[in-house]
N, C-alpha and C positions, 0 to 999 in steps of 0.2 A: 259213559265210556266212550258217547259218539267224539267228546272233545280228543279225543286221547289218538284219534286216528290223524297221524301228522302228515303220511305217505302211506298212498294207495295206489297198486299197479295194476295194469289192464293187462292180460295174455294176452293176444291177437288183436291185428291192426285189419279186420273185416267190419263191415258195416254196424255192427253194434260196437266194437271195440273200439271202433272212431269217434261214434258217438255219445258213447260213454266216457273217452278221455275228454272231449268236447266240453259236455255239460259239468263233468266234476271239476274241470279247471276252472269253469267260469263261475262256480259257486263259492259262496260267501266262506270264511271260514282257514284258510292259509292254508287247507291240506296239499298237500304237493303230489302230483298224477303223474306216473311215468305210464307211458305205452309201450309194451313189450312184443316185439318184432324177432322173431330166429334169423330172421334175412337179413345182416348186415346192410346188404345196399338201398335194400328199402327203405329200410329205420334210417338212415341215413338221408333220402332223398322225404322221408315223411320231416324228419327233424330239421328240414330246410326251409321249410315254407308253413303257413298257418294249415292246418285242417279245416278242411269247411262241412258246417252242418247245415243244410237245407231244414229250419225247421219246422215242425209239424205241433203244436201245443194243443189244436183243437182234437181230441178224439173220435176217431171215426163213428159209426151209429154202430150200437151195440148189436152183436151176433144173441138172436134169441137162444139160440141152441148151448152156448156155454159163457153168454154175459160177454165177451170180445172174441174178435176173432183174427188178430192183427198180425197171428207167423205166418195166413195165408195171404198175407198185403204185400210178400215181396217186389213184387212186379209193380208197383204202383208207383204215385211221384209225390212229393209233398207238393199239396194247394198252391195255386197262383199267388204271388203276394204274397208267401210265406218267408221270414223275415230267413238271411243265411247270420248264421254265425260261424265264425274266422279265429281261431286261436291256435297260437304255437305251444306245441303240447313235445318235450322231451321224448323221444322214442329211442329205446335202447335193444341192444341185446340182452341185458340184464339190468334191474335199477342201481343207481347211486348210493349204497346205502341201506338199512332196512325196512321194510315195509309191516306196515301196522294192518293191511288187509289187499287183497289179493282177488280181481273180479277175474275169472277165467271163462274169457267170450271167442273159444274156436267152437270149431263143430264136432259133434260126440264122437269121431271118429278119430279125431284128433287131439282129443284130452288127456287122456293115460299117457300117453310119450310126451306133451307139455306139460305134464305136473313134473314128469320126472326128470325132464330136462330141468325145470327148475326146481329143485327140491332145495339145493344149495341155498339159492336165497330166500327163498320162501322160508326158512326154521319153521317158524311155529305159529304163523300168522296164517289166520283163518283164511278159506278159502270158499267162493262164492261159484259155483257150477250154474251156468248160465245155457248147459245145453238142454237139445228136443230129448225126449223118448224116456228110457228104463236102461238103468246101469250101469252110467256117465258115473253117480258119485260114489256109488260102491270102487270101481277102476279108480277113482282119483283120490277117494279115503287111505287102497289100498299101497296107492305112490308116496303116500301124503302121511303119516301115520301121527306123525305130532302134531298136525292141524287140525282143527275144525272144519268141517266140510260141509256147507251150506247148500241145502237144495234150494233152486230158485225155480219157480216157473214164469217165465215173462211171459207178457203178451206185446212188450216195445217191436217196431216193425220198422224195418229202415232198409235199405239196397244201397249197394256202390254205384255212383255213377263214375265213376274212375278211381285212380289212388288217394285215400285221402279226402275224397269229396262222396258225401253221403247225402241221401235223401229219409230223410227222417218223416216217415209214412202216417206215422199212428203212434201217440205218446199215451201210453196206456199200461195199468199195472202190470208189478214184478210184484210178486207172491216168494214169500223168504220162510224159513223154515227147515224142521229136521223132521225125516219120516219117522214115524212109530215114536217120537218123543218130542215134549213141547220145546219152544225156543228159549236162548239162554241171550246172555247181555253180548255174545258177538252177532246173533242174528239181530237183536234192535240195532245195533251201531250200523251192521249193512243196513239195514232199512233208512237209517238215520241218513246217511251217505245219498243215497235216492235221493230222501226227499228233500235234501238241502239242493239240489242239484236239479231239485225240480222236475223231478222222473217220479209219479208215486209210486208208491210201495208200501205192502201190506206185512207186518208181522203172522205168520199162523201157526197156531198149537199144533198141527201134522197136517204134512203136504201130500201124503201119497194120495187121498183123493184125489187131491189137483194135477197130480203128476201122471195119471192113471187117465184121469178124464183127458187132458192133451194130448198123451199117447195116443188114445185110441181115436181121438180126432183126426193127427195129423196120420197115422197107420190107415185109415178107409180114405184119405182122399190123396195124398201125396204120391204114394208109388201109382194108386190109377191114373191119375193127372198127366204121371211122368210116362208110365209105359205107351198113354195112348197119345203124349204129345199134345194134351189139351189145358184149355185153362179151365179153374176148379166149378165154373159154370156148368161145364159138360160133364161133368161126372153125377151132377142131379139131373142134367137134362136127356141122357143119352141112357135106353133103358137097360143096355149092357153093361157101361160102366156104374150107374146106380146101381145093380144088381150085386155087383163086384164089389163096392165099397161098402153096400148093406152090409155082405156077408161078412166081410173082414171086422168090421163095426161090431157084431153078432157075435163073431168069434171072442173078440177084446173083452167081450160084455161077460159070458161066460167066461173065460180068466181070470177075470176081474172077483168075479162071484166064486169062484171057486179058491182064490185068494184069500177070501174074506174082505174085498177094498168094495165101501161103497162110491158110486160114481156120483158127480156132482149135477148127473142129469138122468131123467129116467130112462129113456131109450137112444140107447148109444147108435143106432143106425140113421135114427131122425135126428140125430144133434148132430153129426155129421153131415149129413144130407143139407140141412138148416145152414150150417157154416159152409159147405160149398156153394149154397145158393146166395147166402150174404156178401160172397167174398168174387162173384160170379167171374169178373173181368181179371184176377191175378193168376199169374204163373206163379206155381208153387216153388221151393228151394230144391227140391228132388230134381224135377223138371231142369231147372235150370242146369245143376251139376252133371246131368246124362248129358244136355246139349255140351255144357264144356268139356269134358271127358274127365271130371272130380268123381271124386270116393263121395259116397251116399250116405246119408245115415242109417241105411235100411236094416242093417244090424240092432238097432237101439228101436226101429220101433215096429213091425212084424216082424222080427226076427226075434224079438223080447217079448212079443205075444206067444209067439212058439213054442218058447223057453219058460215061458210062466205056466203054459198050458199044460204041456210036455212033466213039469214038476209037481202038476196036481193028476198027474194020470188021464189030461182029458187030450183031445188031440185040436187044431188047428189047421186041418188042411189046405183051406184057402189063403191064408196067411203064408204057410210056409212057399206055396205054390209061389206066390206074387214076390214072396222075400228070393226064391232062384230067379224067378226073372227077372227082375230087378239087378240082381248078383252078374247075372251073364249078358245083360246089356249094356252096362257098369262095365266088364272085363272088356268087352268087344271095342265100345269106344275107347278104352284107353291103350287099349292094346297093341 
């Protein structure tokens, strides 16, 4: 099926979207790549010059808690001497012609709206959701009832140095599949697209454990670091922050247990702290969002844990309080 993918569209010109666009456009096999941006002015600027990726083809040291920890490398830089890839990629508000696969690379809170806006040209093409957290896939699937919506848990790490300028911090795996059912040809074809572009990918029999595993790590570190204005390492080093992160993780693990989900690590609190230590110098994406007065992904992280706990008749008061604080700070910053 992979040979039949003649046109891939990537929605979102952020760091991951630009990274994917450049790497896929440079891959052999003749597949067309279109980067989709809802802003015509930015699309025109990005089309007028090459998109640049400062490459990182050597993985960062593995995190002992979860195997990889690239989500928390958003404050890093590509290593010295890393190659720079420059490629012209067509950037449009909609692709010129039918597409065979869509990679949805926007933040969680923007995914549903992006899917609704693109529904007419997506048609029946499979869609890969690259968002963090829980609940995005269901929202996108409801907006695109004729498409196979694939869950991706990606540990690729990249950050924008400027418009169309990407630091690729860590080239680590993207796991693809469905939650609660085995993969099909669409999943295998999507994984092959990543592999042919030099981006590691794995097809999973069930994504549920991986989704929850990354959800809880994100929920324990991101809002604590963001509210404290701190790098990840301080979450593990400062007693008050550490205790808060541990409580968040424990509530997440309890919610997972109540939902019958086996996590990919034995102790969520320790996994969160190990990840924070392994990425000590990094400034998480939620902290950057608060500083830039952008919406956060809190509803799909701690907010999701609260909802999942409620569905089982359990409580998650720490996650509820942290989510409320992030909402308040975010609203004030954008206010």
